[in-house]
ZAMIVO-477789 format. One record per residue (C-alpha): x, y, z. Coordinates in Angstrom, 3 decimals, decimal comma. Example, Ala and Ser with C-alpha at 12.3 -4.5 7.8 and 13.67 -1.06 7.14 Angstrom:
# ZAMIVO-477789
<r <12,300 -4,500 7,800>>
<r <13,670 -1,060 7,140>>
END
This chain:
# ZAMIVO-477789
<r <-26,268 29,833 -28,206>>
<r <-24,106 30,873 -25,269>>
<r <-20,722 29,567 -26,540>>
<r <-19,854 32,631 -28,617>>
<r <-20,336 35,245 -25,824>>
<r <-18,416 33,046 -23,420>>
<r <-15,487 32,589 -25,861>>
<r <-15,484 36,288 -26,650>>
<r <-15,276 37,112 -22,947>>
<r <-12,380 34,687 -22,554>>
<r <-10,585 36,271 -25,483>>
<r <-11,094 39,750 -24,059>>
<r <-9,734 38,648 -20,705>>
<r <-6,693 36,995 -22,299>>
<r <-5,993 40,150 -24,297>>
<r <-6,159 42,287 -21,182>>
<r <-3,760 39,984 -19,346>>
<r <-1,313 40,015 -22,264>>
<r <-1,368 43,824 -22,388>>
<r <-1,197 44,295 -18,614>>
<r <2,105 46,210 -18,117>>
<r <2,942 44,465 -14,853>>
<r <2,475 41,005 -16,331>>
<r <4,388 42,020 -19,442>>
<r <7,256 43,178 -17,236>>
<r <7,300 39,903 -15,308>>
<r <7,370 37,882 -18,554>>
<r <10,246 40,056 -19,791>>
<r <12,209 39,497 -16,590>>
<r <11,569 35,745 -16,728>>
<r <12,879 35,597 -20,298>>
<r <15,927 37,603 -19,288>>
<r <16,641 35,144 -16,489>>
<r <15,792 32,183 -18,736>>
<r <13,384 31,002 -16,012>>
<r <10,011 29,314 -16,153>>
<r <6,806 30,294 -14,406>>
<r <7,072 27,105 -12,381>>
<r <10,535 28,051 -11,117>>
<r <9,290 31,508 -10,182>>
<r <6,337 30,052 -8,296>>
<r <8,520 27,747 -6,228>>
<r <11,092 30,501 -5,635>>
<r <8,528 32,649 -3,816>>
<r <7,204 29,757 -1,770>>
<r <4,014 29,180 -3,736>>
<r <2,589 26,159 -5,524>>
<r <4,162 25,262 -8,875>>
<r <1,245 26,689 -10,912>>
<r <0,891 29,968 -9,023>>
<r <2,653 32,217 -11,562>>
<r <0,870 30,546 -14,480>>
<r <-2,471 31,259 -12,802>>
<r <-1,436 34,858 -12,184>>
<r <-0,019 35,590 -15,641>>
<r <-2,384 33,605 -17,842>>
<r <-5,647 33,501 -15,897>>
<r <-5,495 36,677 -13,811>>
<r <-5,738 34,929 -10,451>>
<r <-4,994 36,759 -8,264>>
<r <-5,665 40,092 -9,936>>
<r <-2,588 41,603 -8,297>>
<r <0,350 40,240 -6,334>>
<r <0,191 40,719 -2,639>>
<r <2,999 42,561 -0,936>>
<r <4,809 39,454 0,304>>
<r <4,723 37,717 -3,076>>
<r <5,702 40,919 -4,906>>
<r <8,743 41,479 -2,688>>
<r <9,889 37,867 -2,934>>
<r <9,485 37,790 -6,732>>
<r <11,275 41,137 -7,189>>
<r <14,215 39,924 -5,102>>
<r <14,434 36,719 -7,132>>
<r <14,182 38,548 -10,459>>
<r <16,546 41,336 -9,362>>
<r <14,220 44,282 -9,761>>
<r <12,506 46,914 -7,661>>
<r <9,269 45,641 -6,053>>
<r <7,561 48,838 -7,231>>
<r <7,961 47,651 -10,829>>
<r <5,571 44,802 -10,013>>
<r <2,942 46,817 -8,173>>
<r <-0,567 47,123 -9,593>>
<r <-2,748 50,113 -8,895>>
<r <-5,411 47,580 -8,009>>
<r <-5,173 46,554 -4,340>>
<r <-6,773 43,159 -3,697>>
<r <-9,373 43,215 -1,024>>
<r <-9,159 40,753 1,799>>
<r <-12,175 38,658 2,459>>
<r <-14,012 39,853 5,516>>
<r <-13,280 37,654 8,476>>
<r <-16,057 35,320 9,433>>
<r <-17,726 36,405 12,638>>
<r <-16,531 34,278 15,467>>
<r <-19,025 32,400 17,517>>
<r <-18,761 33,908 20,990>>
<r <-17,473 31,521 23,596>>
<r <-19,843 30,489 26,298>>
<r <-19,493 32,723 29,292>>
<r <-21,007 31,582 32,547>>
<r <-23,333 34,091 34,154>>
<r <-21,699 36,465 36,558>>
<r <-22,746 35,558 40,040>>
<r <-22,717 37,987 42,936>>
<r <-19,732 37,770 45,220>>
<r <-20,948 35,417 47,925>>
<r <-18,961 35,201 51,163>>
<r <-17,052 31,974 51,664>>
<r <-15,313 30,387 54,624>>
<r <-12,227 28,212 54,797>>
<r <-12,716 24,592 55,837>>
<r <-9,658 22,517 56,633>>
<r <-9,038 19,100 55,117>>
<r <-7,119 17,035 57,648>>
<r <-4,425 14,465 56,954>>
<r <-5,718 11,768 59,312>>
<r <-4,622 8,143 59,446>>
<r <-7,267 5,442 59,809>>
<r <-5,691 4,249 63,056>>
<r <-5,721 7,705 64,640>>
<r <-7,237 8,022 68,125>>
<r <-10,408 9,774 69,286>>
<r <-8,794 13,217 69,247>>
<r <-7,698 12,843 65,635>>
<r <-9,506 15,927 64,335>>
<r <-8,151 18,262 66,988>>
<r <-5,964 20,893 65,416>>
<r <-3,070 19,914 67,680>>
<r <-3,151 16,274 66,579>>
<r <-3,522 16,408 62,790>>
<r <-1,806 18,173 59,932>>
<r <-3,721 20,225 57,387>>
<r <-3,733 18,556 53,948>>
<r <-5,664 21,244 52,061>>
<r <-8,084 24,096 52,515>>
<r <-11,509 24,280 50,897>>
<r <-13,666 27,384 50,552>>
<r <-17,382 26,764 50,928>>
<r <-20,206 29,311 50,708>>
<r <-21,261 30,669 54,092>>
<r <-24,930 30,279 53,174>>
<r <-24,385 26,591 52,477>>
<r <-22,626 26,074 55,794>>
<r <-24,969 28,073 58,023>>
<r <-28,347 27,387 56,403>>
<r <-28,024 23,977 54,781>>
<r <-25,433 22,586 57,183>>
<r <-26,841 24,431 60,213>>
<r <-23,426 24,884 61,735>>
<r <-20,484 27,288 61,865>>
<r <-17,426 27,071 59,598>>
<r <-15,044 26,534 62,500>>
<r <-16,862 23,317 63,397>>
<r <-16,207 21,670 60,042>>
<r <-13,401 19,374 58,988>>
<r <-12,944 17,504 55,703>>
<r <-11,616 13,952 55,574>>
<r <-10,700 11,619 52,752>>
<r <-12,744 8,409 52,761>>
<r <-11,022 5,029 52,622>>
<r <-12,248 1,557 51,860>>
<r <-15,572 0,361 50,448>>
<r <-17,626 -0,317 53,587>>
<r <-19,910 2,675 52,931>>
<r <-20,371 2,214 49,198>>
<r <-22,370 3,257 47,292>>
<r <-22,936 6,263 49,586>>
<r <-19,252 7,049 50,117>>
<r <-16,447 5,487 48,109>>
<r <-12,681 5,315 48,208>>
<r <-11,196 8,765 47,624>>
<r <-14,403 10,704 48,288>>
<r <-14,355 13,654 50,667>>
<r <-16,681 13,840 53,642>>
<r <-17,512 17,014 55,545>>
<r <-17,713 16,387 59,292>>
<r <-19,418 18,635 61,835>>
<r <-17,285 18,165 64,941>>
<r <-19,829 19,978 67,135>>
<r <-22,360 17,148 66,730>>
<r <-20,988 14,240 68,763>>
<r <-24,141 12,814 70,320>>
<r <-25,176 9,639 68,458>>
<r <-28,555 9,860 66,713>>
<r <-30,155 6,860 65,045>>
<r <-29,870 7,037 61,253>>
<r <-27,071 9,597 61,093>>
<r <-23,670 8,901 59,588>>
<r <-20,800 9,592 61,961>>
<r <-17,033 9,409 62,119>>
<r <-15,975 7,664 65,290>>
<r <-13,110 5,879 66,936>>
<r <-14,417 2,426 67,801>>
<r <-11,366 1,253 69,706>>
<r <-9,534 0,034 66,625>>
<r <-9,463 3,111 64,392>>
<r <-11,466 5,858 62,762>>
<r <-14,509 4,572 60,873>>
<r <-17,520 6,012 59,064>>
<r <-20,776 4,257 59,995>>
<r <-24,515 4,637 60,335>>
<r <-25,597 4,738 63,959>>
<r <-28,428 2,755 65,523>>
<r <-29,129 3,487 69,184>>
<r <-29,890 0,293 71,125>>
<r <-32,518 0,614 73,827>>
<r <-32,756 -1,268 77,088>>
<r <-29,059 -2,168 77,079>>
<r <-26,816 -1,937 80,077>>
<r <-24,285 -0,495 79,716>>
<r <-25,595 1,703 76,863>>
<r <-24,551 0,513 73,421>>
<r <-24,924 1,407 69,764>>
<r <-24,955 -0,700 66,629>>
<r <-22,786 0,455 63,727>>
<r <-23,941 -0,257 60,180>>
<r <-22,107 -0,199 56,868>>
<r <-23,856 0,713 53,625>>
<r <-22,093 -2,150 51,850>>
<r <-24,007 -5,384 52,648>>
<r <-20,742 -7,312 52,557>>
<r <-19,927 -5,872 55,985>>
<r <-21,844 -7,102 59,010>>
<r <-23,059 -4,576 61,615>>
<r <-21,409 -4,697 64,997>>
<r <-22,129 -3,386 68,480>>
<r <-20,028 -0,944 70,400>>
<r <-20,423 0,444 73,909>>
<r <-21,290 4,112 73,975>>
<r <-18,386 4,778 76,315>>
<r <-16,010 3,172 73,822>>
<r <-17,472 4,820 70,727>>
<r <-15,719 8,156 70,679>>
<r <-17,690 10,097 68,067>>
<r <-15,591 12,850 66,569>>
<r <-18,333 14,317 64,375>>
<r <-21,404 13,802 62,211>>
<r <-21,075 13,600 58,429>>
<r <-23,225 16,259 56,756>>
<r <-21,948 16,112 53,146>>
<r <-19,953 13,844 50,869>>
<r <-18,158 15,033 47,735>>
<r <-17,664 12,422 45,009>>
<r <-15,785 12,576 41,726>>
<r <-18,017 11,348 38,904>>
END
């Protein structure tokens, strides 16, 4: 029941396309050049069936400016001869999904903390500014330093960890933040000290009733045995308050 209306509509459309003056002009120019629709399509940089679709099926309804200019140049005519009064509408651009923007935080004051280039065999004064070169400079929030760290920015130094004796707490390549104002050994704290052979990071255990006074130094890695060091020989250069690890 619906075939006849559909065929009639197709016939009406075909008749309109045949009588369209712009399409008639293009067909005339193609005949004069002895060219095919396929050749015209490829000449303007389109797919091989583009001109057939345009002339015989009405898709697109009108040539866009770029195609019209390229076809007119190839056919040797004025582009205005191929212009329809109908201007094809561009499809509205799809709304872009906004990129995630992190919330704007208030400008919090920060302080510079120096990362020192210190060798493992450096002596007890290794973190003194006169004895070590600056490797980098970190900027940490003042609130973090003063309230969480309970110290002043000028007391802090950052060191690169080496070896695996303190794994899994501190691994090779991690950064440790050392408070150089806290040099008195306290049981349970992690310190950087010069034990007579080099700079090490260890947990401290104060030994009581020893003469002369001594401390025991513990590694986090059970593969390393604890060892004892005289307090006078354990030159503590600071207490570790943070460790930064790359995950």
